[in-house]
VOZAGU-160810 format. One line per field, with one value per residue: residue number from 1; residue in three letters; x, y, z of N, C-alpha, C, O in turn. Coordinates in steps of 0.2 Angstrom, whole numbers. Layout:
resi <- (NUM | ...)
resn <- (ALA | ...)
n.east <- (X | ...)
n.north <- (Y | ...)
n.up <- (Z | ...)
ca.east <- (X | ...)
ca.north <- (Y | ...)
ca.up <- (Z | ...)
c.east <- (X | ...)
c.north <- (Y | ...)
c.up <- (Z | ...)
o.east <- (X | ...)
o.north <- (Y | ...)
o.up <- (Z | ...)
REM end
This chain:
resi <- (1 | 2 | 3 | 4 | 5 | 6 | 7 | 8 | 9 | 10 | 11 | 12 | 13 | 14 | 15 | 16 | 17 | 18 | 19 | 20 | 21 | 22 | 23 | 24 | 25 | 26 | 27 | 28 | 29 | 30 | 31 | 32 | 33 | 34 | 35 | 36 | 37 | 38 | 39 | 40 | 41 | 42 | 43 | 44 | 45 | 46 | 47 | 48 | 49 | 50 | 51 | 52 | 53 | 54 | 55 | 56 | 57 | 58 | 59 | 60 | 61 | 62 | 63 | 64 | 65 | 66 | 67 | 68 | 69 | 70 | 71 | 72 | 73 | 74 | 75 | 76 | 77 | 78 | 79 | 80 | 81 | 82 | 83 | 84 | 85 | 86 | 87 | 88 | 89 | 90 | 91 | 92 | 93 | 94 | 95 | 96 | 97 | 98 | 99 | 100 | 101 | 102 | 103 | 104 | 105 | 106 | 107 | 108 | 109 | 110 | 111 | 112 | 113 | 114 | 115 | 116 | 117 | 118 | 119 | 120 | 121 | 122 | 123 | 124 | 125 | 126 | 127 | 128 | 129 | 130 | 131 | 132 | 133 | 134 | 135 | 136 | 137 | 138 | 139 | 140 | 141 | 142 | 143 | 144 | 145 | 146 | 147 | 148 | 149 | 150 | 151 | 152 | 153 | 154 | 155 | 156 | 157 | 158 | 159 | 160 | 161 | 162 | 163 | 164 | 165 | 166 | 167 | 168 | 169 | 170 | 171 | 172 | 173 | 174 | 175 | 176 | 177 | 178 | 179 | 180 | 181 | 182 | 183 | 184 | 185 | 186 | 187 | 188 | 189 | 190 | 191 | 192 | 193 | 194 | 195 | 196 | 197 | 198 | 199 | 200 | 201 | 202 | 203 | 204 | 205 | 206 | 207 | 208 | 209 | 210 | 211 | 212 | 213 | 214 | 215 | 216 | 217 | 218)
resn <- (UNK | UNK | UNK | UNK | UNK | UNK | UNK | UNK | UNK | UNK | UNK | UNK | UNK | UNK | UNK | UNK | UNK | UNK | UNK | UNK | UNK | UNK | UNK | UNK | UNK | UNK | UNK | UNK | UNK | UNK | UNK | UNK | UNK | UNK | UNK | UNK | UNK | UNK | UNK | UNK | UNK | UNK | UNK | UNK | UNK | UNK | UNK | UNK | UNK | UNK | UNK | UNK | UNK | UNK | UNK | UNK | UNK | UNK | UNK | UNK | UNK | UNK | UNK | UNK | UNK | UNK | UNK | UNK | UNK | UNK | UNK | UNK | UNK | UNK | UNK | UNK | UNK | UNK | UNK | UNK | UNK | UNK | UNK | UNK | UNK | UNK | UNK | UNK | UNK | UNK | UNK | UNK | UNK | UNK | UNK | UNK | UNK | UNK | UNK | UNK | UNK | UNK | UNK | UNK | UNK | UNK | UNK | UNK | UNK | UNK | UNK | UNK | UNK | UNK | UNK | UNK | UNK | UNK | UNK | UNK | UNK | UNK | UNK | UNK | UNK | UNK | UNK | UNK | UNK | UNK | UNK | UNK | UNK | UNK | UNK | UNK | UNK | UNK | UNK | UNK | UNK | UNK | UNK | UNK | UNK | UNK | UNK | UNK | UNK | UNK | UNK | UNK | UNK | UNK | UNK | UNK | UNK | UNK | UNK | UNK | UNK | UNK | UNK | UNK | UNK | UNK | UNK | UNK | UNK | UNK | UNK | UNK | UNK | UNK | UNK | UNK | UNK | UNK | UNK | UNK | UNK | UNK | UNK | UNK | UNK | UNK | UNK | UNK | UNK | UNK | UNK | UNK | UNK | UNK | UNK | UNK | UNK | UNK | UNK | UNK | UNK | UNK | UNK | UNK | UNK | UNK | UNK | UNK | UNK | UNK | UNK | UNK | UNK | UNK | UNK | UNK | UNK | UNK)
n.east <- (-117 | -102 | -94 | -96 | -107 | -124 | -131 | -144 | -149 | -155 | -169 | -168 | -173 | -169 | -157 | -140 | -127 | -110 | -96 | -81 | -72 | -68 | -78 | -96 | -112 | -130 | -143 | -155 | -153 | -143 | -131 | -114 | -104 | -90 | -77 | -65 | -54 | -44 | -36 | -22 | -13 | -2 | 8 | 8 | 19 | 28 | 32 | 36 | 49 | 49 | 49 | 35 | 29 | 22 | 12 | 4 | -7 | -13 | -17 | -27 | -34 | -38 | -45 | -56 | -60 | -64 | -73 | -84 | -87 | -90 | -102 | -109 | -113 | -127 | -121 | -107 | -104 | -92 | -89 | -82 | -65 | -61 | -49 | -32 | -25 | -18 | -19 | -10 | 0 | -8 | -22 | -24 | -24 | -35 | -46 | -44 | -47 | -61 | -67 | -68 | -79 | -94 | -104 | -109 | -113 | -103 | -102 | -97 | -97 | -89 | -75 | -64 | -50 | -53 | -54 | -42 | -47 | -58 | -66 | -59 | -66 | -80 | -78 | -76 | -89 | -93 | -94 | -104 | -118 | -119 | -115 | -122 | -132 | -146 | -150 | -160 | -167 | -157 | -143 | -128 | -112 | -96 | -91 | -97 | -114 | -121 | -136 | -144 | -151 | -150 | -138 | -121 | -103 | -87 | -69 | -64 | -54 | -56 | -49 | -46 | -40 | -34 | -33 | -22 | -13 | -3 | 8 | 3 | -4 | -14 | -17 | -32 | -44 | -59 | -77 | -87 | -101 | -112 | -122 | -130 | -136 | -128 | -114 | -99 | -88 | -73 | -56 | -54 | -43 | -25 | -15 | -13 | -17 | -24 | -35 | -36 | -50 | -60 | -67 | -84 | -99 | -110 | -106 | -101 | -90 | -84 | -70 | -60 | -54 | -46 | -53 | -66 | -78 | -78 | -87 | -96 | -84 | -87)
n.north <- (-117 | -117 | -127 | -139 | -151 | -157 | -174 | -186 | -193 | -209 | -209 | -197 | -180 | -168 | -164 | -165 | -155 | -158 | -150 | -143 | -140 | -150 | -152 | -153 | -147 | -145 | -137 | -130 | -131 | -123 | -129 | -135 | -146 | -156 | -166 | -176 | -167 | -165 | -155 | -149 | -158 | -157 | -149 | -159 | -167 | -159 | -156 | -171 | -171 | -170 | -162 | -154 | -143 | -127 | -122 | -128 | -131 | -120 | -116 | -124 | -118 | -105 | -112 | -116 | -104 | -98 | -105 | -102 | -87 | -90 | -97 | -93 | -100 | -107 | -115 | -126 | -141 | -153 | -169 | -176 | -182 | -170 | -165 | -168 | -173 | -172 | -156 | -142 | -129 | -125 | -127 | -115 | -108 | -112 | -107 | -94 | -91 | -97 | -86 | -75 | -78 | -77 | -78 | -91 | -108 | -120 | -136 | -152 | -168 | -182 | -191 | -205 | -200 | -189 | -191 | -188 | -174 | -171 | -166 | -151 | -148 | -149 | -139 | -127 | -126 | -134 | -148 | -161 | -170 | -184 | -199 | -195 | -186 | -177 | -172 | -165 | -178 | -188 | -197 | -188 | -193 | -200 | -212 | -224 | -231 | -245 | -250 | -241 | -232 | -217 | -206 | -199 | -197 | -199 | -202 | -213 | -206 | -206 | -211 | -209 | -216 | -211 | -215 | -213 | -214 | -225 | -224 | -215 | -210 | -204 | -199 | -192 | -186 | -189 | -192 | -202 | -214 | -226 | -237 | -229 | -223 | -220 | -206 | -204 | -192 | -182 | -182 | -165 | -161 | -157 | -166 | -178 | -190 | -204 | -216 | -227 | -232 | -246 | -248 | -253 | -261 | -256 | -243 | -226 | -215 | -200 | -191 | -177 | -162 | -148 | -137 | -143 | -155 | -172 | -180 | -195 | -211 | -228)
n.up <- (220 | 217 | 210 | 217 | 223 | 222 | 232 | 233 | 247 | 251 | 262 | 267 | 270 | 260 | 251 | 250 | 250 | 243 | 246 | 239 | 247 | 255 | 264 | 270 | 264 | 274 | 268 | 274 | 288 | 290 | 290 | 293 | 290 | 296 | 294 | 304 | 307 | 312 | 321 | 328 | 327 | 321 | 328 | 339 | 332 | 330 | 344 | 347 | 340 | 326 | 312 | 306 | 295 | 302 | 294 | 289 | 298 | 298 | 284 | 286 | 296 | 287 | 279 | 285 | 289 | 277 | 271 | 281 | 280 | 266 | 267 | 278 | 292 | 301 | 311 | 314 | 312 | 319 | 313 | 323 | 329 | 330 | 339 | 339 | 349 | 364 | 373 | 365 | 360 | 347 | 354 | 359 | 348 | 342 | 350 | 351 | 336 | 336 | 342 | 331 | 324 | 331 | 327 | 325 | 330 | 336 | 338 | 343 | 338 | 346 | 342 | 342 | 345 | 351 | 365 | 376 | 375 | 379 | 392 | 390 | 377 | 384 | 394 | 384 | 377 | 367 | 364 | 361 | 369 | 363 | 354 | 340 | 329 | 325 | 306 | 296 | 291 | 292 | 300 | 309 | 313 | 319 | 317 | 304 | 304 | 301 | 293 | 297 | 291 | 282 | 282 | 287 | 288 | 296 | 301 | 291 | 282 | 269 | 253 | 234 | 219 | 203 | 187 | 173 | 157 | 153 | 167 | 175 | 188 | 201 | 216 | 227 | 239 | 244 | 242 | 249 | 244 | 252 | 246 | 242 | 254 | 265 | 268 | 268 | 273 | 267 | 277 | 284 | 287 | 283 | 286 | 285 | 278 | 266 | 264 | 254 | 244 | 240 | 227 | 223 | 217 | 225 | 230 | 226 | 221 | 225 | 220 | 222 | 222 | 225 | 220 | 214 | 215 | 210 | 197 | 201 | 201 | 195)
ca.east <- (-110 | -97 | -87 | -99 | -111 | -129 | -133 | -150 | -149 | -161 | -172 | -165 | -179 | -166 | -152 | -133 | -121 | -103 | -91 | -72 | -66 | -67 | -85 | -103 | -118 | -136 | -146 | -161 | -150 | -139 | -125 | -108 | -100 | -83 | -73 | -56 | -50 | -37 | -31 | -15 | -8 | 6 | 10 | 8 | 23 | 35 | 33 | 39 | 54 | 47 | 49 | 31 | 30 | 17 | 8 | -2 | -13 | -14 | -20 | -33 | -40 | -37 | -51 | -63 | -62 | -67 | -81 | -88 | -87 | -96 | -108 | -113 | -117 | -128 | -119 | -102 | -103 | -88 | -91 | -76 | -57 | -58 | -42 | -28 | -21 | -20 | -21 | -4 | -2 | -13 | -29 | -26 | -24 | -42 | -50 | -44 | -48 | -67 | -69 | -68 | -86 | -99 | -112 | -111 | -112 | -99 | -103 | -92 | -97 | -83 | -70 | -60 | -45 | -56 | -54 | -40 | -47 | -66 | -64 | -57 | -71 | -85 | -78 | -78 | -96 | -91 | -96 | -110 | -120 | -119 | -111 | -123 | -137 | -147 | -152 | -164 | -168 | -148 | -140 | -121 | -109 | -92 | -90 | -103 | -118 | -124 | -140 | -147 | -155 | -149 | -132 | -115 | -99 | -79 | -67 | -60 | -48 | -58 | -45 | -45 | -35 | -36 | -27 | -21 | -13 | 2 | 7 | 2 | -9 | -16 | -22 | -38 | -48 | -65 | -83 | -89 | -108 | -113 | -130 | -136 | -138 | -123 | -109 | -90 | -85 | -65 | -54 | -53 | -35 | -23 | -9 | -20 | -15 | -28 | -36 | -41 | -57 | -61 | -76 | -89 | -107 | -114 | -102 | -101 | -85 | -84 | -66 | -61 | -47 | -46 | -58 | -70 | -80 | -79 | -93 | -93 | -83 | -88)
ca.north <- (-117 | -117 | -134 | -144 | -158 | -160 | -179 | -187 | -201 | -213 | -209 | -189 | -173 | -165 | -165 | -162 | -154 | -159 | -144 | -145 | -139 | -156 | -151 | -153 | -142 | -146 | -129 | -131 | -129 | -121 | -134 | -136 | -152 | -155 | -174 | -177 | -161 | -168 | -149 | -151 | -165 | -153 | -147 | -164 | -171 | -156 | -158 | -176 | -169 | -171 | -157 | -155 | -137 | -126 | -120 | -134 | -131 | -111 | -117 | -128 | -113 | -102 | -115 | -113 | -96 | -98 | -107 | -100 | -82 | -88 | -100 | -91 | -107 | -105 | -121 | -131 | -148 | -158 | -176 | -183 | -182 | -163 | -162 | -176 | -178 | -168 | -151 | -141 | -122 | -126 | -126 | -107 | -102 | -113 | -106 | -87 | -91 | -94 | -79 | -72 | -82 | -80 | -81 | -97 | -111 | -125 | -143 | -157 | -175 | -185 | -194 | -209 | -194 | -184 | -195 | -184 | -166 | -171 | -161 | -146 | -146 | -147 | -130 | -122 | -129 | -136 | -156 | -163 | -175 | -190 | -198 | -193 | -183 | -180 | -165 | -166 | -185 | -190 | -196 | -188 | -197 | -202 | -219 | -226 | -235 | -249 | -252 | -236 | -226 | -210 | -204 | -196 | -199 | -198 | -209 | -217 | -203 | -210 | -209 | -215 | -217 | -208 | -219 | -212 | -217 | -228 | -228 | -212 | -211 | -197 | -201 | -188 | -188 | -190 | -194 | -210 | -216 | -231 | -240 | -222 | -221 | -216 | -203 | -204 | -186 | -185 | -178 | -162 | -160 | -158 | -168 | -186 | -196 | -207 | -224 | -228 | -235 | -253 | -247 | -260 | -260 | -253 | -239 | -222 | -213 | -194 | -188 | -169 | -158 | -138 | -130 | -145 | -161 | -174 | -183 | -202 | -215 | -235)
ca.up <- (222 | 210 | 210 | 221 | 219 | 227 | 231 | 237 | 250 | 253 | 264 | 268 | 269 | 256 | 247 | 253 | 245 | 244 | 243 | 236 | 252 | 260 | 270 | 268 | 267 | 273 | 267 | 279 | 296 | 287 | 294 | 289 | 291 | 293 | 298 | 303 | 304 | 320 | 323 | 333 | 323 | 317 | 333 | 343 | 330 | 333 | 350 | 345 | 338 | 320 | 307 | 303 | 297 | 307 | 288 | 287 | 303 | 298 | 280 | 287 | 298 | 281 | 272 | 287 | 288 | 271 | 270 | 286 | 277 | 261 | 269 | 285 | 293 | 308 | 315 | 311 | 315 | 318 | 317 | 326 | 330 | 330 | 339 | 337 | 356 | 373 | 371 | 362 | 357 | 344 | 354 | 361 | 342 | 340 | 354 | 347 | 330 | 337 | 344 | 326 | 322 | 336 | 324 | 323 | 334 | 336 | 339 | 341 | 340 | 349 | 339 | 345 | 345 | 354 | 372 | 378 | 374 | 380 | 397 | 386 | 374 | 388 | 396 | 379 | 377 | 359 | 366 | 359 | 374 | 361 | 347 | 335 | 330 | 317 | 301 | 290 | 292 | 290 | 305 | 309 | 318 | 318 | 314 | 299 | 306 | 295 | 292 | 303 | 287 | 280 | 288 | 285 | 295 | 293 | 303 | 286 | 278 | 262 | 246 | 228 | 214 | 198 | 182 | 164 | 152 | 155 | 175 | 178 | 193 | 205 | 223 | 229 | 243 | 241 | 246 | 246 | 247 | 251 | 246 | 242 | 260 | 269 | 263 | 272 | 272 | 267 | 279 | 284 | 291 | 279 | 288 | 290 | 276 | 264 | 264 | 247 | 246 | 236 | 224 | 221 | 213 | 230 | 233 | 223 | 225 | 223 | 222 | 224 | 219 | 228 | 216 | 211 | 215 | 201 | 196 | 204 | 199 | 199)
c.east <- (-105 | -91 | -90 | -105 | -119 | -131 | -139 | -148 | -156 | -164 | -171 | -173 | -177 | -160 | -146 | -130 | -114 | -99 | -83 | -68 | -67 | -72 | -90 | -107 | -126 | -141 | -151 | -159 | -147 | -133 | -119 | -104 | -96 | -83 | -67 | -53 | -43 | -32 | -28 | -12 | -2 | 9 | 12 | 16 | 29 | 36 | 37 | 46 | 55 | 45 | 41 | 29 | 21 | 9 | 2 | -9 | -16 | -20 | -27 | -37 | -42 | -44 | -58 | -63 | -67 | -72 | -88 | -91 | -91 | -101 | -112 | -118 | -122 | -126 | -112 | -102 | -97 | -89 | -84 | -70 | -57 | -51 | -36 | -26 | -21 | -17 | -13 | -5 | -7 | -20 | -29 | -25 | -31 | -45 | -50 | -48 | -60 | -71 | -73 | -77 | -91 | -105 | -114 | -107 | -108 | -101 | -98 | -94 | -90 | -79 | -65 | -51 | -46 | -54 | -51 | -40 | -56 | -68 | -64 | -65 | -78 | -84 | -80 | -87 | -97 | -92 | -104 | -113 | -119 | -116 | -114 | -129 | -140 | -150 | -155 | -165 | -161 | -146 | -133 | -120 | -103 | -89 | -98 | -106 | -122 | -129 | -147 | -149 | -148 | -142 | -125 | -112 | -91 | -76 | -62 | -52 | -49 | -52 | -46 | -40 | -36 | -30 | -27 | -18 | -6 | 2 | 7 | -4 | -11 | -21 | -24 | -40 | -54 | -71 | -87 | -99 | -110 | -121 | -133 | -140 | -134 | -117 | -106 | -87 | -75 | -62 | -51 | -47 | -33 | -19 | -14 | -19 | -22 | -30 | -41 | -46 | -58 | -71 | -79 | -96 | -112 | -112 | -99 | -94 | -85 | -78 | -65 | -55 | -50 | -52 | -66 | -72 | -83 | -84 | -90 | -89 | -87 | -87)
c.north <- (-119 | -123 | -139 | -147 | -160 | -167 | -180 | -194 | -203 | -211 | -199 | -184 | -170 | -167 | -163 | -163 | -154 | -154 | -148 | -145 | -142 | -154 | -153 | -149 | -144 | -138 | -127 | -129 | -127 | -122 | -135 | -141 | -153 | -163 | -174 | -171 | -162 | -159 | -152 | -156 | -163 | -151 | -153 | -167 | -167 | -157 | -165 | -176 | -171 | -165 | -156 | -146 | -135 | -122 | -122 | -133 | -125 | -113 | -122 | -123 | -109 | -106 | -115 | -110 | -96 | -99 | -105 | -91 | -81 | -95 | -98 | -96 | -104 | -109 | -124 | -139 | -153 | -163 | -183 | -179 | -175 | -161 | -168 | -179 | -175 | -161 | -148 | -132 | -122 | -124 | -120 | -105 | -104 | -107 | -95 | -86 | -92 | -88 | -75 | -72 | -82 | -78 | -86 | -103 | -118 | -131 | -150 | -167 | -179 | -190 | -199 | -203 | -189 | -184 | -188 | -175 | -165 | -164 | -151 | -142 | -145 | -141 | -126 | -124 | -132 | -144 | -155 | -169 | -182 | -193 | -199 | -188 | -182 | -173 | -168 | -175 | -189 | -190 | -193 | -191 | -197 | -209 | -220 | -233 | -238 | -252 | -246 | -231 | -223 | -210 | -204 | -197 | -197 | -205 | -210 | -213 | -204 | -206 | -210 | -212 | -214 | -211 | -215 | -215 | -219 | -228 | -221 | -210 | -206 | -199 | -194 | -191 | -187 | -191 | -198 | -211 | -223 | -233 | -234 | -222 | -215 | -213 | -205 | -199 | -186 | -180 | -174 | -159 | -161 | -164 | -176 | -191 | -197 | -213 | -225 | -233 | -240 | -249 | -253 | -256 | -255 | -244 | -234 | -217 | -203 | -192 | -178 | -166 | -150 | -137 | -136 | -153 | -163 | -180 | -191 | -206 | -224 | -240)
c.up <- (219 | 213 | 215 | 218 | 225 | 226 | 236 | 242 | 253 | 261 | 269 | 267 | 262 | 257 | 252 | 248 | 247 | 239 | 242 | 243 | 258 | 266 | 266 | 271 | 269 | 275 | 274 | 285 | 295 | 290 | 291 | 291 | 288 | 298 | 299 | 302 | 308 | 318 | 329 | 333 | 323 | 324 | 338 | 339 | 332 | 339 | 352 | 343 | 330 | 317 | 303 | 304 | 299 | 302 | 288 | 291 | 301 | 290 | 280 | 291 | 292 | 279 | 276 | 288 | 281 | 270 | 277 | 286 | 272 | 263 | 274 | 288 | 300 | 314 | 309 | 317 | 314 | 318 | 316 | 324 | 327 | 331 | 340 | 343 | 360 | 369 | 370 | 362 | 352 | 346 | 358 | 354 | 339 | 344 | 352 | 340 | 330 | 337 | 337 | 324 | 328 | 333 | 323 | 327 | 334 | 340 | 337 | 344 | 343 | 345 | 344 | 348 | 350 | 362 | 376 | 380 | 377 | 386 | 394 | 383 | 377 | 389 | 389 | 377 | 368 | 359 | 366 | 363 | 371 | 357 | 342 | 336 | 323 | 314 | 295 | 288 | 291 | 299 | 306 | 316 | 314 | 314 | 310 | 304 | 301 | 297 | 296 | 297 | 283 | 283 | 283 | 293 | 293 | 295 | 297 | 282 | 271 | 254 | 238 | 222 | 204 | 192 | 176 | 162 | 156 | 163 | 176 | 183 | 200 | 212 | 227 | 235 | 241 | 245 | 244 | 250 | 247 | 252 | 243 | 247 | 266 | 266 | 269 | 269 | 271 | 274 | 279 | 283 | 285 | 280 | 291 | 284 | 271 | 264 | 258 | 247 | 241 | 233 | 220 | 219 | 218 | 231 | 226 | 225 | 221 | 222 | 223 | 224 | 224 | 225 | 214 | 214 | 210 | 204 | 199 | 199 | 200 | 195)
o.east <- (-105 | -86 | -87 | -108 | -119 | -132 | -139 | -147 | -161 | -160 | -174 | -177 | -181 | -158 | -146 | -128 | -112 | -98 | -81 | -63 | -66 | -71 | -90 | -107 | -128 | -142 | -150 | -163 | -145 | -130 | -119 | -100 | -95 | -86 | -63 | -51 | -38 | -27 | -30 | -9 | 3 | 16 | 17 | 19 | 34 | 41 | 41 | 49 | 60 | 39 | 42 | 27 | 16 | 4 | -3 | -15 | -22 | -26 | -30 | -43 | -48 | -49 | -63 | -70 | -73 | -76 | -94 | -95 | -94 | -104 | -118 | -124 | -121 | -128 | -112 | -102 | -98 | -90 | -83 | -70 | -54 | -47 | -38 | -26 | -27 | -13 | -9 | -10 | -12 | -23 | -34 | -26 | -34 | -47 | -55 | -52 | -64 | -76 | -79 | -81 | -91 | -110 | -119 | -101 | -112 | -101 | -96 | -93 | -85 | -83 | -62 | -49 | -42 | -52 | -54 | -37 | -59 | -71 | -67 | -68 | -82 | -87 | -84 | -88 | -101 | -92 | -108 | -112 | -118 | -112 | -112 | -131 | -137 | -152 | -153 | -163 | -162 | -147 | -131 | -124 | -103 | -86 | -103 | -102 | -126 | -128 | -153 | -149 | -142 | -141 | -123 | -115 | -90 | -77 | -56 | -47 | -44 | -51 | -50 | -37 | -40 | -24 | -33 | -19 | -4 | -2 | 11 | -10 | -5 | -27 | -20 | -40 | -55 | -71 | -91 | -102 | -110 | -125 | -138 | -146 | -135 | -113 | -109 | -84 | -71 | -65 | -47 | -45 | -36 | -19 | -17 | -20 | -26 | -26 | -47 | -45 | -57 | -77 | -76 | -98 | -116 | -116 | -95 | -94 | -85 | -79 | -70 | -51 | -55 | -56 | -71 | -67 | -87 | -85 | -84 | -91 | -88 | -87)
o.north <- (-125 | -123 | -143 | -147 | -164 | -169 | -177 | -199 | -201 | -211 | -197 | -186 | -170 | -171 | -160 | -167 | -151 | -153 | -153 | -148 | -140 | -154 | -154 | -148 | -144 | -136 | -122 | -126 | -125 | -118 | -135 | -139 | -153 | -165 | -171 | -169 | -159 | -158 | -155 | -159 | -167 | -151 | -153 | -171 | -169 | -161 | -165 | -180 | -173 | -163 | -157 | -144 | -138 | -121 | -120 | -133 | -125 | -111 | -124 | -123 | -108 | -102 | -113 | -110 | -95 | -96 | -106 | -89 | -77 | -97 | -100 | -95 | -100 | -109 | -124 | -140 | -157 | -164 | -188 | -175 | -174 | -159 | -173 | -185 | -174 | -161 | -151 | -129 | -119 | -119 | -119 | -99 | -101 | -103 | -92 | -81 | -89 | -87 | -73 | -67 | -88 | -77 | -88 | -103 | -122 | -130 | -152 | -170 | -176 | -195 | -196 | -204 | -185 | -179 | -184 | -171 | -160 | -159 | -147 | -137 | -141 | -137 | -121 | -119 | -132 | -147 | -152 | -174 | -187 | -189 | -203 | -186 | -183 | -168 | -172 | -177 | -194 | -185 | -195 | -191 | -195 | -210 | -217 | -237 | -236 | -256 | -247 | -225 | -225 | -214 | -206 | -198 | -193 | -210 | -208 | -217 | -203 | -201 | -215 | -207 | -217 | -210 | -214 | -221 | -215 | -231 | -220 | -210 | -205 | -201 | -190 | -197 | -185 | -190 | -198 | -209 | -226 | -232 | -235 | -221 | -210 | -217 | -206 | -199 | -191 | -175 | -174 | -155 | -164 | -167 | -178 | -197 | -192 | -217 | -225 | -238 | -237 | -247 | -257 | -250 | -251 | -240 | -236 | -216 | -202 | -187 | -174 | -169 | -148 | -134 | -134 | -156 | -160 | -183 | -193 | -205 | -226 | -245)
o.up <- (217 | 216 | 216 | 212 | 230 | 220 | 241 | 239 | 256 | 265 | 275 | 263 | 258 | 261 | 257 | 244 | 252 | 233 | 244 | 245 | 264 | 272 | 260 | 277 | 264 | 281 | 278 | 288 | 300 | 293 | 285 | 295 | 282 | 302 | 295 | 297 | 306 | 315 | 334 | 338 | 324 | 324 | 342 | 342 | 334 | 340 | 357 | 346 | 328 | 318 | 297 | 309 | 298 | 304 | 288 | 289 | 302 | 290 | 275 | 289 | 292 | 278 | 273 | 288 | 281 | 268 | 277 | 289 | 270 | 258 | 275 | 288 | 304 | 320 | 303 | 323 | 309 | 324 | 312 | 320 | 322 | 327 | 343 | 344 | 361 | 364 | 374 | 364 | 354 | 343 | 361 | 353 | 334 | 340 | 353 | 339 | 326 | 334 | 336 | 323 | 330 | 336 | 320 | 327 | 331 | 346 | 331 | 349 | 341 | 345 | 349 | 353 | 353 | 366 | 380 | 384 | 376 | 385 | 396 | 384 | 375 | 386 | 389 | 373 | 364 | 354 | 370 | 360 | 375 | 353 | 338 | 342 | 317 | 317 | 291 | 282 | 291 | 303 | 300 | 321 | 308 | 308 | 312 | 306 | 298 | 301 | 297 | 300 | 282 | 288 | 278 | 298 | 289 | 293 | 298 | 280 | 268 | 252 | 238 | 221 | 201 | 193 | 174 | 164 | 161 | 165 | 180 | 180 | 203 | 213 | 230 | 236 | 236 | 251 | 239 | 255 | 241 | 256 | 240 | 247 | 270 | 263 | 274 | 263 | 273 | 275 | 275 | 279 | 281 | 275 | 297 | 286 | 271 | 266 | 258 | 250 | 236 | 235 | 216 | 220 | 216 | 234 | 222 | 231 | 215 | 226 | 223 | 226 | 224 | 228 | 213 | 216 | 207 | 209 | 199 | 193 | 205 | 197)
REM end
């Protein structure tokens, strides 16, 4: 996969592929992993009178569509914060979008922002019954589960700062791997912001551009 990086978490039975489109891939189960899409957030802000462009939502759907077409997943696993708040007009667009990809199952592990939408997610058959599941020896959840072994989560919207000569700097979303056991995915949603990660001896950081996942910094 062009621009991607494979990593092996300690205790996992296969490698995890980190994708530049802010997602990850598990080959054996053909699972596409996405965290913190925050669909509906742009409409939520517009409803409050804040002029956020609808194009940000469309851009995220286009990126998801390209991932599904390219990888042909059996399942798309959303690791929490699938929808930002109450149902709005973007919810209807999501349901229409989902109909285009009947070949793959959507599974939403609920995050803190999904609470107002649990009934709607259940009605669509997307809601997972618990806060975690497993694939290839890796626990999948919204929040990091310390000391649980190999796992993947989201929630933090991790980012890092690349510094150049002088005062040049660039903030980028990133994947974070802790203790070679736990991988935190970047937020999939474009309208989410970044929480800059503190880099230490036990942390590997993989910044990403739109085309490439970069080798880690430490």
